[in-house]
N, C-alpha and C positions, 0 to 999 in steps of 0.2 A: 689887088695894086699891090705891084713891088714895088722892092722899096730895096734900096744901096744899102745895105744895113743885114750885119747879121741878127740873127735874132734869136728869142727860145722857146723853145718846142721841142715837147716831148709827147709821141706815138704810143698808143695803148702795144708793151707786152701782155704777149700770151703766156708763156713760160721763159722761165732761165735757167741753164743748165749749167753748172761749173765741170769745164774743160782739163784744167791745169789748178792749183788754187797750194799748196803750200806758205813758206814763211818767208820767200823773199818777197816783195814788195811791189811784184805783178800778176798777175789773173789771164786764166780768158774765161770766159762765157761764152752759152751761147745762150741765143734771145731770140723764141718766135713773134716776131711786127706785125700789127697790122693796122692799116694804110685809117683813117681820120677819111681821107676821101674818097673813099672806096669797104661803106656800111659792109658788113658781113662775107665780107672779099675774104679772101686764104688767105694766111699767119705765114706766112715769109722769116728763113733763117736771116740771120747779121751772126755775127761773129765781133766780141767785142776787148779787145784785148784792153783794160782794167788801173791802171796809172799815174800815181797820186800826183803827176806834172813836177816841173823842173823851176832854176834858174841858172840862167848863162850870165856869163859876164863877159863885157868885153872893157877895160883893163887898160888905161889907158896914160904911157907916161908925161909928163914934159916936154919933151925930146920926140914925141909925138910919136913912141916903139909900142907898139900894143903886144901883153903878153901871153903867149899860147901854149899850146902842149902841142907835146908827139904821142898817141898812145896808139897802142897796136887794139882792134877792133874786130875778135870771135867771127860773126856773124856774118860783118863784111867782106875778111880774110885782109885784112888791108889794116896798115898803120894811119892817122889821121892826125892833121895840123887842126886847130882842136882847140875852143878858148875853160881858163877853167867853169866847171859846171857838175849842179848834182841835182841830186830832186827831195826835194818836200819827201823829208822825212814819215811826217804825219798828218792825219788831216787835220788843217786850217792853220797850218806852219808858216808866217811871214814871208813870198817868196826874196824879200828883201835883202831878212837872212837869211836861207841859205842861197844868197848872191854870197853874202857878205862870211859866211862858214865857207864856201867853198873856195873862194877869195885864200882865203888865209889860210887852208889843209890843202890844197891844190902846189897854190903857189909862194906862200910864204908870205904876203901882204894886206895888207887896210889901204882901204878909202876911204880922205877925208868926205866927198862930192859921190853924188850917187844919182840918176838918172835913171829913170826907166823910160825906154827905147819904144816897148811894143811888146805886144799878148801877140801870142799866134800860137792852135792848134797846126800838130805835127802836120796829125794825118786822120783826121776827122771819120774817114771811112772808117775806122776800125775800134784807131781808138778815144778820150773825150782827153791823152794827156795835154796840156797848156802847160806851153812854154813862154816863162816869165824871163826877158833881156832887157839886162841894165849894164849902163856905157858907167862904170867908175874912172872912179881920177883922184888928185891930189892919195898920191899910191907912196906907200913903207912900209918896213922892211914887219913884220908881224912874224910871233910864233906861230908852228900850229898846235900848239897845246900835247892833249894824247892822245891826238889824234894818229893812227899806223899805216901811213901806201901799205894794200896790200895788192895781189895778183899784177893785173893787168898795170894799175895806178904806182906800184913796187919798180917797174920799167918806162915808167912818163919823164919827158921828157920838160923841161920845163927854158924859155927862151922867148928872144922879144924881137920884135919886127917892125922897121917903121910901114905905119898906118896906109902907103898909099902903096907899098911893095901888097900886103894880102890885098887889099882892095886891086891889084892887079892881076894876082892870083884866082885870086876869086873869079874873074871877070873871064879870063882866060883855060876856067876850069881845072889850073893844078892843088885850088881850093876846093873841095865835094861834100864838105863836113857841111849839111841845112841849118844848124843854127848857126856858123860863123858864120855863112853868107847872108842870112837874116840880119845878124848885129852890124857887117857890115854897112852894108846895102843899107839900111837904116839909117845907120846915123852919117856917112854921109849924106843920102838924101834930106833929111832937117841941116845937115851944114857944122855937126858938132868934130865933126875932126875932119883931119886929113887938110887935101887946097884948100878949099872951100871955104873954111874953118874963117 
C-alpha cells in the first residue's frame, strides 16, 4: 500500500567501485544494485555522488531584509544569488552548528533565534546530499575568527534585500539557486517571513 511519506529502504548492492576519491569532501562511486522485487534479476549500475550534507541559512533582520551572497559557481558558469551555506565538515556534525558557523564565516553575523524550516534531498537519483534549511533571526555582528575566505569565496559579495523582493525574484526566475528557492518558499508558505507574517 502506498503512503504519502518517504520511507527508508535499502536494495542489495552486489559490488561498489570507487570512480573518484581524494582528500576533498565528495566522492563518486559506481554501485551494482539488484531489485528485491525481482530476485535473480540482472544487477544494474547506479552512480552515487557521496556527499556529507549541508546547511543553508535564511537570515532575516528586523526590517524583513534577507542576507544574501553573490557568488561565482564554476560548474554552472554563472554568478548566483545565494544564502549563507556550507558543508557538514565531519560525520555526525550538527547541521544547526554548521548553519551558525556559515552565517558567521560568510556574513559576519550571529543569530539568537533559529527555526528549522525543512531538510531536503537535493538530487536523490544520484546523491544522498541532505540539505538542512534554517531561518535565523535576532541578527548581530560577529567575528569570522581565523577563517579565511579563499577562491570563489574571496570574491563573494554580501548584501541585504527585502524578503518580498527576493520572493518575487524566485517566482519570476531571476534567482535560480535551488537552496534559495526552497528556503524562501518554505518560509513564506509557513507564514514566517514576508507579507503574510
